[in-house]
Phi, psi and omega in degrees: 000119182264343184278169173288146183283146167262152180302338181274352180299146178276148175272178184300308180304316180293318180297316183291332175288320184280336186307315181297335181279328190266336188278081180291335169228163180305148181300331182259022178302140185301331184278354181273119181260339186232144180303138179298325183293325178290326175294316177298317179297323178295318178293319177297322181296317178296320179295319181288318187268336181078017183288164174287154181301318182293348182262010177303132180304149185289346180272004168264167173301161183302153184300322183289329178292312178297316180298317181292320179293318180298319177302314179296318178296315181295316182294327179276000179060037184297308182292328178298315178297318180296322180297318181295318180288322179292327176297317178298315181298315181297320180294315177297318179301328180265016175061041174250165171295153182301320179246141182284161173249357178225148181225163172235138180239141177195169180226163170218153181255125178263133176304136178285160176227172177304329178289330185249358188301331182289346176254002188280154172233172181257122176274102185295329181286321180266356182054050185216139175265128181174212185233136176271136171253120183258122186248140169238122181233160172274181186286357173261355181091007180284141181285135172256307178202166177203159172214168180238156178205159175301150189295341182278349177286142183286148177304317185298334181291346182262354187300315186299311182293315181302312180296317181298313179295316181299318180294322176295319181294322182268007177068032179077021182273349184287142181237326190216145172231130182263135182220172177263187186287352174289353182250019181285156175128147183294323177297326180288318177301315180294321180298321179287323181295334178296338176255019176062039180233132176274128180267121180246116181272121176268111186266151175270137179296137185297332185272354186281150179228154179065200182288130177233128180278106183268139183303135179068314185300330183296337186295315182288329174297322176296321179296320176298321180296316176302313181292332182290350177287347178264109189297337178296340182262001179294330177218167178274093186265358191259146175283333184246137175295329179298325178290320177297317180294322179297319177294329175296314177292325175300312180298315180297324178296317176299315181296318179290324178296319178299321180288328185262359186306320176303339183258000184270335184286000000 
């Protein structure tokens, strides 16, 4: 690398850890014109800054190369696979079981943009037109799975798919899911039971005002705060929902790598 480094660039230890996940073809493949590491650094720069693809600095590989490689990585679930392995490593480091038995589910609404507007819905509670991101994390705040929906769809409508995917990822180890009052209802409880998960609604006291730290529920709120440090996730800037999901797993990968860095060298 002959250019000046950006704060988002990966170091040697991080790159060597990620390389087996990202090398869909050999590094010396004849069709490769640009170093894989530089393409990764360009994607990380975009995730951190939230810039448009066309505004990628000229000392990175061309925008079309980075966009095409990112699409291949997202479709192959490369960052998703890395996140799952890093989550296991982080849990073992903190003397937890490899797979969680409890999860927390919540959603947030991302403001729509011209690129995403045709899929947007209106969130009446947030008074915002956009897309909902439904997140599933373990009790340490590590991302397990997520999906997106138009903002007008109810949170409870996503429980069945979220629980099914989370249970599949953890190998059937999940027993309980903590949620807020937006997930109440017998149908929602039954949807979770189909995946052998008990849904526990953590309610807010009726007399409370302002911010209240709710047991278990605060963990997923912290995860949303961590992800919001990546400006690419501040709004729904993508034409494809799969790209939005891919950038979420990219951000989660960066966060977990920072936590595990002392053990990667």
